[in-house]
C-alpha positions in Angstrom: -18.1 -4.9 -10.1 -15.7 -7.2 -12.0 -17.4 -10.0 -13.8 -16.4 -12.8 -16.1 -13.5 -13.9 -13.9 -12.9 -17.2 -12.3 -10.6 -17.3 -9.3 -8.8 -20.7 -9.0 -5.6 -22.2 -7.5 -2.5 -21.9 -9.6 -1.4 -25.0 -11.6 2.0 -25.8 -13.0 0.7 -24.8 -16.4 0.3 -21.2 -15.1 3.9 -20.8 -13.7 5.5 -19.2 -16.8 2.6 -16.8 -17.3 2.4 -15.8 -13.6 6.2 -15.2 -13.5 5.9 -13.1 -16.7 3.0 -11.0 -15.3 4.9 -10.5 -12.0 8.0 -9.3 -13.8 6.0 -7.0 -16.1 4.2 -5.5 -13.0 7.6 -4.9 -11.4 9.1 -3.4 -14.5 6.1 -1.0 -14.9 6.1 0.1 -11.3 8.0 2.7 -9.3 10.6 0.0 -8.2 12.0 0.0 -11.8 13.9 3.3 -11.4 17.0 4.2 -13.4 19.1 2.6 -10.8 17.5 -0.8 -11.6 18.3 -0.6 -15.3 21.4 -2.7 -14.8 21.1 -5.8 -17.1 22.4 -8.0 -14.3 19.8 -6.7 -11.9 17.0 -7.1 -14.5 18.1 -10.7 -15.3 18.2 -11.6 -11.6 14.7 -10.1 -10.9 13.2 -11.8 -14.0 14.7 -15.1 -12.8 13.2 -14.7 -9.3 9.8 -13.9 -10.7 10.1 -16.9 -13.0 10.9 -19.4 -10.2 8.6 -17.9 -7.6 5.3 -19.7 -8.7 7.1 -23.0 -8.7 9.0 -22.6 -5.4 6.5 -20.7 -3.2 5.2 -22.6 -0.2 2.0 -20.6 0.2 -1.2 -21.0 -1.7 -1.3 -19.0 -5.0 -4.4 -18.1 -7.0 -5.0 -16.7 -10.4 -7.8 -14.6 -11.8 -8.8 -16.1 -15.1 -10.9 -14.8 -18.0 -11.7 -17.8 -20.1 -9.5 -19.2 -21.4 -6.4 -17.1 -20.4 -5.0 -15.8 -17.1 -6.0 -12.1 -17.0 -3.3 -9.4 -17.1 -3.8 -5.7 -17.1 -1.0 -3.8 -18.8 -0.8 0.0 -18.3 -0.2 0.6 -22.0 -3.1 -1.5 -23.2 -5.5 -4.2 -22.2 -4.5 -7.7 -23.3 -4.4 -11.3 -22.2 -1.3 -13.5 -21.9 
């Protein structure tokens, strides 16, 4: 069971962090193969993750460990 988390709606203050977490997850996943190492592709994907939190029409939520949005990195545990 996961404890010490609060689930809440995203706010504009979260947009940069949520975009960074999304891009980091993409870059750490199988989608980031050698064919995606093109700097132009990386820049475009990073841009799209950056604007998604602001432009999405659906409801978005974040899991928060006080006081930061929680982020699990495969290399180490840390908070953004």
